[in-house]
Legacy VTK file of the C-alpha trace (Angstrom):
# vtk DataFile Version 3.0
C-alpha trace
ASCII
DATASET POLYDATA
POINTS 385 float
32.269 30.371 -109.025
31.993 29.721 -112.714
31.530 26.160 -114.187
35.679 26.298 -116.043
37.178 25.700 -111.996
34.397 23.614 -110.755
35.776 20.699 -109.164
33.808 17.583 -107.989
34.810 17.028 -104.253
34.882 13.277 -104.035
37.163 12.853 -101.111
34.441 14.175 -98.512
32.899 10.720 -97.984
35.714 8.781 -97.144
36.392 10.866 -93.767
34.382 9.582 -90.885
33.305 12.817 -90.263
30.751 12.609 -92.731
27.351 11.742 -92.014
26.916 8.781 -95.331
29.362 6.917 -96.984
27.402 8.010 -100.184
28.528 12.092 -99.908
30.049 12.259 -103.303
29.357 15.614 -104.796
26.279 15.243 -107.445
26.296 17.217 -110.362
24.435 20.250 -108.700
25.811 20.167 -105.386
29.483 19.802 -107.403
28.284 23.566 -109.016
28.505 24.916 -105.537
31.581 22.972 -104.082
34.990 25.062 -103.285
37.150 23.678 -105.998
40.175 21.543 -105.295
43.102 23.567 -106.639
45.243 20.924 -108.764
47.892 22.102 -107.518
46.989 20.452 -104.247
46.026 17.402 -105.623
49.436 17.031 -107.486
51.545 17.732 -104.674
54.467 15.623 -103.604
54.021 13.913 -100.337
56.661 15.592 -97.664
59.479 13.542 -96.602
58.825 12.043 -93.216
62.279 13.213 -91.752
61.245 16.933 -93.333
59.407 18.674 -90.102
56.493 20.831 -91.083
56.101 24.543 -90.764
54.140 26.228 -88.213
51.010 27.577 -89.661
49.797 31.119 -88.465
48.168 33.507 -90.236
49.051 36.759 -91.141
49.192 39.381 -88.282
46.104 41.828 -88.317
47.398 45.213 -89.088
44.896 47.271 -86.746
45.300 49.118 -83.512
43.115 46.708 -81.071
43.726 43.508 -79.583
41.234 40.816 -80.895
38.764 38.534 -78.615
36.202 36.010 -80.008
33.614 33.973 -78.194
31.621 31.299 -79.987
27.911 31.227 -79.586
25.370 28.255 -80.219
21.683 29.807 -81.795
18.797 27.517 -82.054
15.665 29.189 -84.020
13.288 26.808 -82.090
10.766 28.597 -84.719
12.274 27.127 -87.837
13.110 23.562 -88.871
16.434 23.050 -90.438
15.888 22.658 -94.286
18.040 19.573 -94.450
17.179 18.115 -91.707
13.349 18.860 -90.787
12.654 16.849 -87.944
15.521 19.452 -86.234
15.091 23.084 -85.451
17.660 24.839 -87.095
21.020 25.451 -85.389
23.737 27.166 -86.036
27.153 27.942 -84.715
28.682 31.619 -84.501
31.710 33.133 -84.067
31.910 36.718 -82.638
35.414 38.584 -83.402
35.327 42.029 -81.767
38.044 44.563 -80.343
39.331 43.560 -76.681
41.133 44.702 -74.228
44.912 43.844 -74.277
46.149 40.422 -72.814
42.960 39.147 -71.452
41.675 35.035 -72.469
43.921 32.346 -74.119
44.805 32.063 -77.682
41.991 30.951 -79.561
42.044 27.651 -81.507
41.695 27.866 -85.281
40.044 24.235 -86.057
40.166 21.334 -84.003
42.193 18.191 -85.329
39.098 16.302 -86.499
37.871 19.340 -88.146
41.043 20.170 -89.725
40.980 15.932 -91.227
37.714 16.978 -92.941
38.862 19.908 -94.407
41.944 18.445 -95.990
40.104 15.127 -96.947
37.875 17.473 -99.107
40.563 18.816 -100.929
42.019 15.196 -101.665
45.555 16.346 -99.734
47.458 13.669 -98.325
50.753 14.824 -98.179
50.588 16.704 -94.774
49.360 15.181 -91.396
45.409 15.413 -91.693
45.698 17.361 -87.925
47.774 20.014 -89.280
45.256 22.678 -89.670
44.426 22.613 -86.031
48.157 24.229 -85.187
47.644 27.291 -86.995
48.331 30.453 -84.658
45.575 32.843 -84.609
45.618 36.392 -83.307
42.373 36.547 -81.062
41.930 35.666 -77.363
38.801 33.808 -76.500
36.574 35.169 -74.275
38.733 37.959 -74.023
37.293 41.317 -72.297
35.905 43.676 -74.981
36.484 47.488 -75.337
33.734 49.556 -74.044
30.381 50.715 -75.935
30.535 47.146 -77.731
26.937 48.167 -78.685
27.906 51.215 -80.783
29.639 48.738 -83.435
29.344 48.344 -86.729
28.562 44.706 -87.563
30.333 42.623 -90.100
28.463 39.103 -90.821
30.849 36.690 -92.941
29.236 33.913 -95.021
32.012 30.954 -96.016
31.879 28.809 -99.033
29.676 25.919 -99.726
31.969 23.053 -97.801
33.623 25.299 -95.870
33.714 25.732 -91.967
33.495 29.877 -90.901
36.753 29.470 -89.758
37.964 29.655 -93.592
37.875 33.351 -93.030
39.175 33.796 -89.706
41.794 35.831 -90.967
39.782 38.567 -92.945
37.533 38.455 -89.627
40.357 39.729 -87.357
41.557 42.143 -89.778
37.809 43.751 -89.811
37.895 43.476 -85.445
40.895 44.728 -85.072
39.798 48.013 -86.844
36.876 48.400 -84.289
34.354 45.744 -86.006
32.327 43.681 -84.588
32.384 40.424 -87.061
29.975 37.697 -86.656
31.033 34.183 -88.875
28.237 31.975 -89.089
28.626 27.683 -90.091
25.617 27.056 -91.876
25.026 23.523 -90.446
24.633 20.761 -92.695
26.449 22.595 -95.123
30.240 22.290 -94.378
32.631 19.410 -94.172
32.629 19.629 -89.977
30.748 21.865 -87.859
31.501 21.009 -83.872
28.488 21.564 -81.525
29.036 22.481 -77.762
28.023 18.273 -77.090
30.145 16.947 -79.236
28.294 16.426 -82.431
30.312 16.490 -85.668
27.775 17.582 -88.278
28.987 17.212 -92.368
27.426 18.511 -95.554
24.060 16.922 -95.976
23.166 19.736 -98.148
25.757 18.187 -100.536
23.528 15.443 -101.835
20.676 17.178 -102.955
20.943 21.026 -102.615
20.739 23.695 -105.057
21.826 26.970 -104.900
18.787 28.891 -104.711
17.760 26.962 -102.035
21.396 27.449 -100.408
21.131 30.932 -100.684
17.593 31.313 -99.450
18.713 29.259 -96.473
21.479 31.378 -95.485
19.443 34.566 -96.236
17.091 33.058 -93.352
19.895 32.142 -91.156
21.513 35.813 -91.385
18.236 37.083 -90.464
18.038 35.260 -87.125
21.714 36.144 -86.275
20.643 39.762 -86.691
17.827 38.962 -84.329
19.966 37.381 -81.687
22.344 39.798 -81.384
20.018 42.703 -81.452
21.119 45.310 -78.937
25.299 44.399 -79.305
25.701 46.057 -82.847
24.828 49.865 -84.103
21.767 48.767 -86.595
22.407 51.556 -88.460
25.706 50.565 -89.615
25.883 46.441 -90.681
27.833 44.435 -93.822
27.727 41.280 -95.133
30.638 39.848 -96.557
30.837 36.175 -98.025
32.954 33.558 -100.560
31.513 31.589 -102.477
28.179 30.601 -102.052
28.381 33.086 -99.261
28.673 35.692 -101.744
25.458 34.993 -103.511
23.719 34.438 -100.057
24.804 38.396 -99.408
22.851 39.138 -102.227
20.185 37.602 -101.588
20.045 38.280 -97.502
20.097 42.203 -99.296
17.061 41.854 -100.851
15.031 40.060 -98.175
16.387 41.920 -95.593
17.283 45.754 -95.564
19.082 45.949 -92.271
22.390 45.180 -94.512
23.746 48.018 -95.520
26.373 46.840 -97.733
27.368 43.623 -99.320
30.665 41.892 -100.376
30.491 38.925 -103.034
34.114 37.442 -102.824
34.367 35.166 -105.979
30.449 33.296 -106.088
28.328 32.836 -108.469
25.071 34.488 -107.828
21.780 32.051 -107.185
20.064 33.716 -108.970
21.180 36.862 -110.319
20.238 39.978 -108.757
16.733 40.743 -110.576
15.987 43.598 -112.423
14.234 45.601 -109.870
17.733 46.137 -108.483
20.019 46.461 -105.182
19.807 49.489 -104.513
22.527 49.487 -101.691
26.703 49.569 -102.190
27.937 46.321 -103.528
31.467 44.885 -104.400
32.345 41.595 -106.512
35.422 40.705 -105.365
36.771 38.187 -107.847
39.206 35.326 -108.764
41.435 36.282 -112.343
38.901 34.130 -114.161
36.258 36.852 -113.532
37.649 38.940 -115.694
37.005 37.330 -118.957
33.674 38.372 -120.406
31.058 35.781 -120.261
32.832 33.393 -117.707
30.304 33.669 -115.500
27.451 35.277 -116.549
25.365 35.540 -112.990
27.760 38.379 -112.724
27.728 40.102 -115.758
23.858 39.839 -115.391
23.931 40.881 -112.261
26.157 43.735 -112.818
23.494 46.616 -114.379
21.036 45.430 -111.530
23.259 46.857 -109.036
21.822 50.090 -108.932
23.973 52.160 -105.935
27.400 52.242 -105.828
29.080 49.314 -106.834
32.424 48.185 -107.956
33.854 44.805 -109.927
37.249 43.838 -109.088
39.202 40.922 -109.973
42.878 39.715 -108.876
45.097 38.680 -111.217
47.071 34.802 -110.155
44.056 34.125 -107.871
41.815 31.230 -107.794
38.685 30.539 -106.189
39.648 29.878 -102.881
42.292 32.509 -102.922
40.010 35.175 -100.647
39.944 32.457 -97.603
42.895 31.731 -95.483
43.666 28.618 -97.400
45.879 31.050 -99.882
48.277 31.724 -97.031
47.856 28.237 -95.228
48.543 26.455 -98.376
51.872 27.795 -98.781
53.127 27.374 -95.574
52.136 23.893 -96.093
53.309 23.234 -99.209
50.202 23.168 -101.100
50.154 26.862 -102.933
46.732 27.226 -104.635
47.074 29.849 -106.776
49.777 31.780 -108.523
49.930 34.670 -106.298
51.888 34.492 -102.917
48.868 33.857 -100.265
49.730 36.347 -97.759
49.206 38.881 -100.736
46.156 37.028 -101.546
44.786 37.821 -97.796
46.607 41.452 -97.361
44.272 42.516 -100.855
41.400 40.929 -99.883
41.762 42.918 -96.459
42.525 45.825 -98.106
39.763 45.980 -100.278
37.224 44.503 -98.093
38.173 47.104 -95.286
37.733 49.898 -97.687
34.515 49.256 -98.778
33.144 48.524 -95.166
34.860 52.111 -94.157
33.202 54.221 -96.869
29.826 53.253 -96.655
29.599 52.205 -92.437
32.283 55.385 -91.963
32.369 57.473 -94.250
35.818 57.248 -95.025
37.035 57.709 -98.594
39.517 55.252 -99.751
41.632 56.511 -103.330
41.727 52.825 -103.772
37.909 52.528 -104.626
38.573 55.382 -107.292
40.594 52.878 -109.734
44.138 51.360 -110.214
46.500 51.505 -107.722
50.645 51.436 -108.005
50.424 49.699 -104.302
48.239 47.036 -105.893
48.475 46.384 -109.505
47.135 42.677 -108.984
43.546 44.415 -108.882
41.870 45.149 -111.570
38.992 47.326 -111.792
36.275 45.609 -114.447
33.486 48.272 -115.587
31.253 46.587 -118.827
LINES 1 386
385 0 1 2 3 4 5 6 7 8 9 10 11 12 13 14 15 16 17 18 19 20 21 22 23 24 25 26 27 28 29 30 31 32 33 34 35 36 37 38 39 40 41 42 43 44 45 46 47 48 49 50 51 52 53 54 55 56 57 58 59 60 61 62 63 64 65 66 67 68 69 70 71 72 73 74 75 76 77 78 79 80 81 82 83 84 85 86 87 88 89 90 91 92 93 94 95 96 97 98 99 100 101 102 103 104 105 106 107 108 109 110 111 112 113 114 115 116 117 118 119 120 121 122 123 124 125 126 127 128 129 130 131 132 133 134 135 136 137 138 139 140 141 142 143 144 145 146 147 148 149 150 151 152 153 154 155 156 157 158 159 160 161 162 163 164 165 166 167 168 169 170 171 172 173 174 175 176 177 178 179 180 181 182 183 184 185 186 187 188 189 190 191 192 193 194 195 196 197 198 199 200 201 202 203 204 205 206 207 208 209 210 211 212 213 214 215 216 217 218 219 220 221 222 223 224 225 226 227 228 229 230 231 232 233 234 235 236 237 238 239 240 241 242 243 244 245 246 247 248 249 250 251 252 253 254 255 256 257 258 259 260 261 262 263 264 265 266 267 268 269 270 271 272 273 274 275 276 277 278 279 280 281 282 283 284 285 286 287 288 289 290 291 292 293 294 295 296 297 298 299 300 301 302 303 304 305 306 307 308 309 310 311 312 313 314 315 316 317 318 319 320 321 322 323 324 325 326 327 328 329 330 331 332 333 334 335 336 337 338 339 340 341 342 343 344 345 346 347 348 349 350 351 352 353 354 355 356 357 358 359 360 361 362 363 364 365 366 367 368 369 370 371 372 373 374 375 376 377 378 379 380 381 382 383 384
C-alpha cells in the first residue's frame, strides 16, 4: 500500500468486539491498515423504507462445485507473537472441488464479524449485520472429488485488519477450477476472528506492529499450515497469493520457505523489499492504479529488479486498494462503491489474472493474457520499468 492511499482506521475501537477501547491505529500500524474508501465514508444513509439488495458474490466460472471446511490449528511449539503467553492459533478455511449437491450452503461471515468489518471502514449507512447475508457458492463439509492429495495448493493471506473471508470470491473461483485453497486468518491481525469456543479476537497487532514483524510472523504461519496439511496436496505445486500485507508476506514466505513455487502480491507494500540476492521463482505484482505511477511505492520499484525469475507488474485502471477483495462487488451492492471500476469487473479481472499465473506455473498452461495487453481487459496495464 502506498502513502497516498493510507487512511488511519479509528472506528475499530468503537466496536465491543475489539479487545480494548484503545485500538485507534498508531502511525506505524496505519501504514499497514486497509484504507477506508473515501466514497464509503461519504455515502448517504439509506432510507429506512428502502429495502437493501440481497448480497451475493459473483458465481465462479470453473466446472467444479465447491466445498469448504473450517479448521482450528494450534502450533504448540510457537508462542503467539502478539500474546506471548498463548500458543499460536489459526483459523483456516479450505475450499476444494466437491461432488455436486452435498452439504449446506456456507455462511460468509457472522453478524458480529460483519459489524466489526463495517465499523473499521466507518460505514454506518447500512445495517451492521448486512455482510452476514452474503450468498456464497460453497457448501460446508461437502464431499470431495476423488484424489484430493494430488491437487495444487493455493495459500491466501488477507490484508491487515481484514479477515480471510475477504478473499472468498477468489478462493471459490480457484477451487471451481480444481485447486485446493487455504485461506488463513492471522490471529490478532484482523478486526474479528471467531474461534470454535466462541472467542472473538480483535486486532491487537494494530497497536504496535510494524510491517516487517507482521510479514515475518505470517511467513511462519504459512509454513505451519503447509506442515499441517502435508499429504492433502501436491507438494510440487504450491502457490501463495496475498492482499496488502498478505502480499508482502507472500514474498517473505517465498524467501523463507522454498515449498512456495509461485507468488502473487495484490497491491501490498513490501515489508521489506525483496533483497538484492533476489527471488528466482515466478512472481506477479498486481496493483491498483496508483501502482502504475513511478516512485509512488518505492518498495515496488525496489523489488522489481530483484525478481529474477518469471515476473509481471500489472496495474488495473479505475481501482483502489480494496478492489482486489470481495468488498469491490459487495460495496457496489450495498451502495457504497470503493472504486470507479464496477466491483464485479474488479473481481473478474483479479480472478482471471491470478488464475492465469497459477495455471501457467503450476499446470504448464500458457495464457496469452500474460504476454501483453488484451482487448478483453483494457483496464490491465503492463508496467515494465
